[in-house]
C-alpha positions in Angstrom: 3.0 2.0 19.0 6.1 3.8 15.8 5.5 4.9 12.6 4.5 2.0 9.7 3.4 1.7 5.7 1.1 -1.0 4.6 0.8 -2.3 0.6 -2.5 -3.7 -0.1 -2.4 -6.7 -2.7 -5.5 -7.8 -4.8 -4.8 -11.5 -4.4 -7.2 -12.2 -8.0 -4.3 -10.7 -9.9 -2.4 -14.1 -9.6 0.9 -12.1 -10.3 4.4 -13.7 -10.1 6.2 -13.2 -8.0 8.8 -11.0 -9.4 6.0 -8.9 -10.9 4.5 -8.8 -7.6 7.6 -7.8 -5.7 7.9 -4.6 -8.0 4.3 -3.5 -7.9 4.7 -3.5 -3.6 7.8 -0.9 -4.2 6.2 1.3 -6.4 3.3 1.7 -3.9 6.2 2.0 -1.2 7.9 4.6 -3.0 4.9 6.7 -3.8 3.2 6.6 -1.0 6.3 7.6 0.8 7.3 10.4 -1.6 3.6 11.7 -1.3 4.4 11.8 2.9 5.7 15.0 4.7 9.5 15.5 5.5 8.9 14.3 9.5 6.4 11.6 9.1 9.5 10.0 6.6 12.4 11.1 8.9 10.6 9.7 12.0 9.2 5.8 10.4 13.2 5.9 8.8 14.3 6.0 12.2 12.2 3.2 13.0 13.8 0.7 10.9 11.0 1.6 7.7 8.1 -1.4 9.2 5.9 -1.6 5.5 4.0 -4.6 5.8 2.4 -6.0 2.9 -1.5 -7.5 3.2 -3.9 -9.4 1.0 -7.0 -7.5 -0.6 -9.6 -9.7 -2.4 -10.0 -7.8 -5.8 -10.5 -3.8 -7.2 -14.2 -3.6 -5.2 -11.6 -4.1 -2.1 -8.7 -2.4 -2.9 -10.5 0.3 -3.5 -12.8 0.3 -0.2 -9.5 0.5 1.7 -8.1 3.4 -0.5 -11.6 5.5 0.7 -12.1 4.3 4.4 -7.8 5.5 4.3 -8.8 8.7 3.6 -11.4 9.4 5.5 -8.8 8.7 8.2 -6.7 11.3 6.4 -4.3 8.5 5.9 -1.6 9.0 3.3 -2.5 6.9 -0.4 -0.9 5.6 -3.7 -2.9 3.7 -6.1 -0.7 2.4 -8.6 -1.9 1.4 -11.9 0.4 -0.8 -14.0 1.5 -0.1 -17.4 0.8 -2.4 -19.0 4.7 -3.5 -20.8 4.5 -7.0 -19.1 2.1 -9.7 -17.9 -1.1 -7.5 -17.0 -2.8 -5.2 -19.5 -2.0 -1.8 -19.7 -4.4 0.8 -16.6 -5.0 -2.7 -14.1 -4.9 -1.4 -11.2 -2.4 -3.5 -8.9 -2.6 -2.3 -5.2 -2.3 0.3 -2.8 0.0 2.0 -0.9 -0.9 3.5 2.6 1.4 5.5 4.8 3.7 5.6 6.4 1.8 6.7 9.6 0.7 6.2 12.4 0.5 2.1 13.2 -2.6 3.1 15.7 -4.2 5.1 12.8 -3.0 2.4 10.2 -4.7 -0.8 11.9 -7.2 1.1 12.2 -8.4 0.9 9.1 -6.6 -2.0 7.5 -6.2 -3.9 10.7 -8.3 -7.0 9.6 -6.2 -7.6 6.5 -4.7 -10.7 6.4 -0.8 -10.5 5.8 0.0 -11.9 2.3 
């Protein structure tokens, strides 16, 4: 198995497609910026695999954040600035990785794709 990154998105917010895309992009970039150069290089050499998964609500998102941190995975919790469709301070999604697929799957493997 190679490397991948996952982004968990809160489905209870019912974000418009454009807003959702931007929040996912924020999570991907923030998590990648926290990662080591070696991991980023390996991940990118394999195509930069990303998977977007469903999280029911904030409680579930925070649960997976804690599980990912317990496994020593890089995480990036995204909080919206409130300039458009949702209030400032709303937590929208969580980026995990990039890291080895088996490490990430151990935490998020049971979640459904968005």
